[in-house]
C-alpha positions as CSV (number, residue, x, y, z in Angstrom):
1,M,191.9,166.4,-17.4
2,P,194.7,168.6,-16.1
3,T,197.3,170.3,-18.3
4,Y,200.9,169.9,-17.3
5,E,203.9,172.0,-18.4
6,Y,207.2,170.4,-19.4
7,R,210.5,171.8,-20.4
8,C,212.5,170.1,-23.1
9,A,216.2,171.0,-23.5
10,N,215.8,171.1,-27.3
11,C,212.2,172.2,-27.9
12,G,211.6,174.5,-24.9
13,V,208.4,174.7,-22.8
14,F,205.3,172.7,-23.9
15,E,202.0,171.7,-22.4
16,Q,200.6,168.2,-22.2
17,Q,197.1,167.0,-21.1
18,Q,197.4,163.9,-18.9
19,P,195.2,162.2,-16.3
20,I,196.1,162.9,-12.7
21,T,197.0,159.2,-12.2
22,A,199.4,159.2,-15.2
23,A,203.1,159.2,-14.6
24,P,205.1,162.4,-15.6
25,L,206.6,162.3,-19.1
26,K,210.3,161.3,-19.2
27,E,211.0,162.3,-22.8
28,C,209.8,164.9,-25.2
29,P,207.1,163.6,-27.6
30,T,208.6,165.7,-30.4
31,C,212.3,165.0,-30.2
32,G,212.8,162.3,-27.6
33,A,215.1,164.4,-25.3
34,P,214.6,164.3,-21.5
35,V,212.0,166.6,-20.1
36,Q,211.3,168.1,-16.7
37,R,207.8,168.8,-15.4
38,L,207.3,172.4,-14.3
39,I,205.1,173.9,-11.6
40,S,202.2,175.3,-13.6
41,R,200.4,178.6,-12.8
42,N,197.5,177.5,-15.0
43,V,195.0,176.8,-12.2
44,G,191.4,176.5,-13.2
45,I,189.7,176.2,-9.8
46,I,186.2,177.5,-9.4
47,Y,184.9,177.8,-5.8
48,K,181.2,177.4,-5.5
49,G,178.9,177.8,-2.5
50,S,178.7,180.3,0.4
51,G,181.8,181.3,2.3
52,F,183.9,182.6,-0.6
53,H,184.9,186.2,-1.3
54,T,182.8,186.6,-4.5
55,T,179.6,185.7,-2.7
56,D,180.3,187.2,0.7
57,Y,181.6,190.6,-0.2
58,R,179.3,191.7,-3.1
59,P,178.0,195.3,-3.2
60,T,174.8,196.0,-1.2
61,D,173.0,197.0,-4.4
62,Y,173.7,193.6,-5.9
63,Q,172.4,191.9,-2.7
64,S,169.2,194.0,-2.6
65,K,168.5,193.2,-6.3
66,A,169.1,189.5,-5.7
67,K,166.6,189.6,-2.8
68,E,164.0,191.4,-5.0
69,E,164.4,188.7,-7.6
70,R,163.8,186.0,-5.1
71,G,160.7,187.8,-3.8
72,E,162.2,188.8,-0.4
73,S,161.9,192.3,1.0
74,S,165.0,194.4,1.4
75,S,166.7,194.9,4.8
76,A,165.9,198.6,4.7
77,G,162.1,197.8,4.4
78,D,162.3,195.4,7.3
79,T,163.9,197.9,9.7
80,S,161.5,200.7,8.8
81,S,158.5,198.4,9.5
82,A,160.0,197.2,12.8
83,T,160.7,200.9,13.8
84,S,157.1,202.0,12.9
85,S,155.6,199.1,14.9
86,S,157.7,199.8,17.9
87,T,156.8,203.5,17.7
88,E,153.1,202.6,17.6
89,K,153.4,200.4,20.6
90,A,155.3,203.1,22.5
91,G,152.6,205.6,21.5
92,S,149.7,203.4,22.6
93,T,151.3,202.7,26.0
94,A,152.0,206.4,26.6
95,S,148.3,207.3,26.2
C-alpha cells in the first residue's frame, strides 16, 4: 500500500498509507483542517530482470564468480581453448 504525504496548515507535513484507489484526504485526521497532497519522493520501486543497470554493468570479477557458481567456464578460458585449437589446426595444415 503506498504512502502519501500531505501538508496541513496547522499540523505541518504528515504521511498517510492509503490504497491507490482511495480518494485523497480532504482534511487532517488530527485537527480537521484542510490538507493538500504533496508529490512524494519516497519511491520504493525495485526493478527485477535483465536490462537494468545493476545487472548489466556489474564488474567483470562479479560476473566471472557468478559463472563459476553456475558451473559455467569463464570467458577467458573459452578464448584460450579456441585459440589453442585454431593454432593446432593451423600447425597441422602447415606440415
